[in-house]
N, C-alpha and C positions, 0 to 999 in steps of 0.2 A: 158675304159669300163664303169666306173662309170659316166663319163660325158655323154656318149651316153644314158645310162639308165635314167639319170636325164633329158636329153633333151626329151626322149620319154615320161617320166612322165609329163613334162611341156606341151608337145604337146597334150597328152591325156587330161590333165586338161583343156586346152584351148578348145579342141573339145567339152568336156562335158558342159562347161560353155556356149559355143556358141549355142549348139544344144539342151540343156535341155528343153526349153519351147516347141519346136516343137516335140521332142520325147515324152514328157509328153502328149501333145495334142493327138498325134496319139495313144498312149497307152490308154488314157482315152476313146477315141472313139472306140477302139477295145474291151476294158474290161468293160467299163461302170461305173467303180467305181474309185474314187480317190486313195484309198489305193491299189487296185489291179493294177492300172496304175503305181503307184510308185514302187511296187514290180516288175512289168514287166520291167520297165526301169532299175531298179537297177540290176536285174539278167542279163539283156542284157548287161549292161555296165561291169559287172563282167566278162562275157564271152569275151567281146571285149578287155578288158584290158589285159587279159592273152595273146592275140594274136595281141596286138596293132601294132607291127612292120609290120605284114602282112596286117592288116586293113589299116594302114596309107599309105601303098604303093599301095593300090587299086586305081583304076581309080576314084571312087567316094566313099570315106569312109562313107559318110552319107547313101548312098544307101545300103552299106554293113551292116551297123548297123541296118538299118530299116529291112533288110531281116532277120537278126538274131532275131530281136524283133518279127517279124511276125511268124517265125518258133517257137519261144518259146511260143507265144500265141497259136498257132495251137496245140502244144503238150499238153498244159494245157486243151484246149477244148476237145481234143481226150480223155482225162482222165475223161470226162463228168463233169467237173466243171461247175456249174451253173453261168450264167452271167446275169447281169442286166445292160442295157445301161443307163437308167434314174437314176440319182444319188438319193441316199436315202435322207430323210429330213435332217439328220445330216451330209450329205456329199455334199456340194454345187458344187463340181467339180472345175476344174481350173478356176480361176477368169478371165483369159484372154480369155475364151471362150464366155463370155457375149458380146452381140453385142454392137457396139460403138455408134450408132446414134438412134434418135427417142425416142419413148415411151419405157422406160426401162421395165415396167411391162408387156406390150404387147410383147416385144421382149423376155422376160423370158418365157412367155407362149408359144411363137412360138418355142423357143429353146427346151423347155420341150417336146412339141409335136413332134418335129423332133427327139430328142433323144429316145423318146418312140417308134416312128416308126422305127428307125434304129435298136432298140433292137428286133423288131419282124422279121427282115430279117435273113435268114440263114447266118452262119458265112462267107462263101466265098462271098456271095453277099454284106454283110456288109463291108468286107475288100475291095472289088472292089470299092464300092461307096465311102467309106471313103478316100481311097488312090487317086482315080481319081478326085473326086469333092471337098473334103474337103482339102486334101493335095495338090491338083492341080498337080498331077504327070501325065506324058504322059501315053498312053496305054503301051508302051514299058517298062517304068520305073515301072509301076504297075505290069506288068507281071513278071519282074525280082524280084520285092519285094515279090510277092505272089508265085513265083516258078512255074509258069504256062505259057501257051501260050497267045499271044495277043488276039487270038480268045476267049479263056476262060474268059479273062478280059472283053472283049466286051459283051459276053453273060451274065456273072454274073452282070456286071454294068447295062446292059439294063433291065434284069429281076428285079434287085433291085430298079432301078428308076421307073419301071412300077408299082411295088408294092407300092412304096411311093406315086406315083401319084394317086393311087386308094384310098388313105386315104383322106376322106373328109376334115379334118382339114388342111392338108397340101395343098390340091388342092385350098382351100379357100385362103391360104396365097399367093400362086403363082398367082392366077387370080386377086387378089386385091392388089398385090405388097406388101403383109405383112400388118400388122395392123398399122394404123397411129394415 
């Protein structure tokens, strides 16, 4: 029994180490603050650890964990906690979210404008846009993660993208291929 528990702990640890950056990125995009993202991932992993044998035997453990995280985030939102997607001045956000090529200052401005625009979206539209386009999930995977139908994902994503396209700063980035 002790060996099986140790193996489960080792497997859980390997899962956390391998998925931490992606879980943090998703949590940051959902919450908008580094500390809130860390709290969300930590509380999610606490829940998952308790049920690790069931989670590990799921078809896609990462999707299972993502669903737990989105549900935890939705519960917090329902409690009317205020969210800000753009990081505070003293909270630069995950370092790996900074773009890799080109003019770093312009890319930081572009990223700031995008995060600010995402913050303006209603939570379900933000979730759909983040999961579909930032996390690159399929519509089916996004629907499973959000606990809704594929049609709801399509609708929320389309409405979210339409709102983002209506923002002049973002439209300028798209039509000019970003700042160079």
